[in-house]
N, C-alpha and C positions, 0 to 999 in steps of 0.2 A: 633175243639179244639185238636184233636188227634195229639200227637207229641209235644205239647207245653212243653217247659222246664222252670222250675222256681226253685228258692232255697227253700229248705224245711224249715218249721218252727216247733215250738213245737206242734202246732195244728195238724200237719201231722203225728206225731210219732205213734199214735194208728193205723192209716191206713197202715203205712209203716211196722209196726210190724206184722200186719195181712198178708200183701203181702209177707213179708220175710218168715213167717212160712208156708204159703200156697205154696210158691215156693219150699221151702226145701222139703215139703212132696210130691209135685207133681213131682219134677225132681230128687230128691235125689236117687231114686232107679237106676238111670242111672249109678251111680258110687259108691254107698254106700249100706251097709247092712241095714236091718230094724232098728237095734239098732242105727246105725250111723245116719240114717235119723231122728229118734225120738230125739236123742241128739241135732242134728243140728237145727231142727225146734224149740226146746225148748227155744232157745236164745230169740226169739221174745217175749216170755212171761216174760222174766226177765226185767221188766219195767225200773228200774233205769239204768241198764247196756245198754239196747237197746236204751234208750233215749240218753245216753252219746254217744253211737256208731253213732247215727244220728247227734246230735247237736254239738258234739265236732269236727266235720269235716265240710268242705264246701260241703254240700250235696245238690245235684240237683235231682229233680224228673221230670219224664215225666207224663203228664196228658193224660188220655184217652178221648173219645168222650163226656162223661158226666162230665168231670172234675175230675175224680177219678185217683189216682196214679196208673200207670201201670209199673213203674220202678223207680229205684233210684241209685245214685252213689255218694259217698262221698270221698273227699281227704282231709287229715289233713294238717295242716300247716307245718308238717315235711316231707311231700311228701308221706306219707303212704296212699294207697288207702284203705279206711276203708270198703267200700261196693260197690257192683255192683249186683243188683238184678232186674230181669225183670219178670213180672207176667207170669206164666207158659204157658198161651195161647198166649203170645206175643214173646216168644223166637224164635231165629233163623230167625228174620225178620230185623235185623240191629239196633234194639233199644239199645241193650247193648253196641254195638260199638259206637253208637251216644252219649249215656250218658257218657261213659268213655272218649271219645275224648273231649266232652264239659267240663267235670270236670277237665281233665288234662290241657286244654287250659286256663280255669279260674285260676287254680293254677299257671300256667306259667305266666299269667298276673300279679300275685302277686309276681313274682320273683322266683318261685320254678322251678328248672330244673332237679332235681333228684327225681325219684319215685320208690316205692317198694310196694309189696303186697303179701299176702298169698292167693293163689288161689286154686280152686278145679279143678279136671280134666275137668269138664264141662265148666268152664270159661277160662281155659288156652288158647284156640284159640283166644278168644277176646283180651286178653292181648298181645298175640304174634303179632296179627295184628297191635297193637299200638306200637310195637317195644320193648316190654318187653322180657327178656330172663330168662330162668330157671337158678337159681344159687344154689339152695339147696332143698333137699327133706329130711324131718324129720318125725318121728312118734311122735305124741303128743296126750295126753289124754284130752278129754272134756266130762264132765258129766259121767265119768267112762268108756268111750268108746275110743278106740284108732283110730286115723285118720292119714293117710298119708297127710302131708301138703307140699305145693309147694311154695317156695319163688321165686318171680320173681322181676326183677329190670329193670329200664330204666334210662339211663343217669348217671350211677354210675361207 
């Protein structure tokens, strides 16, 4: 079953929130301070906001060998890539690229041709391989902590 992709449902949200927070904690130190990692990981615990984050986009998830989510990617109907997360022990194996390509293809089939996202330094290469270009860097506060945010676009 490894590598099976399917659309996320409301029943998947708790597992995706757990995956999100664990990924932020495990990989965040690569590009963020401890304070930034804690703030980033906290979003998974914001149940209403995280639920909307997943369900208000066309979110696809990858399933592991036992049918558990090992990654997810969501694209909104406005072309905004809401999410791209891969379980920390599955990164750098092509799964993020596969999820992003699949979600973008599904959005293109709905007629979407322009895409944009806010990305981290960690995910920037995945987006660049899919033809996204950096158009803006800003500092923004989340949970009282400043982050550098990177805006990428494709087809705009």
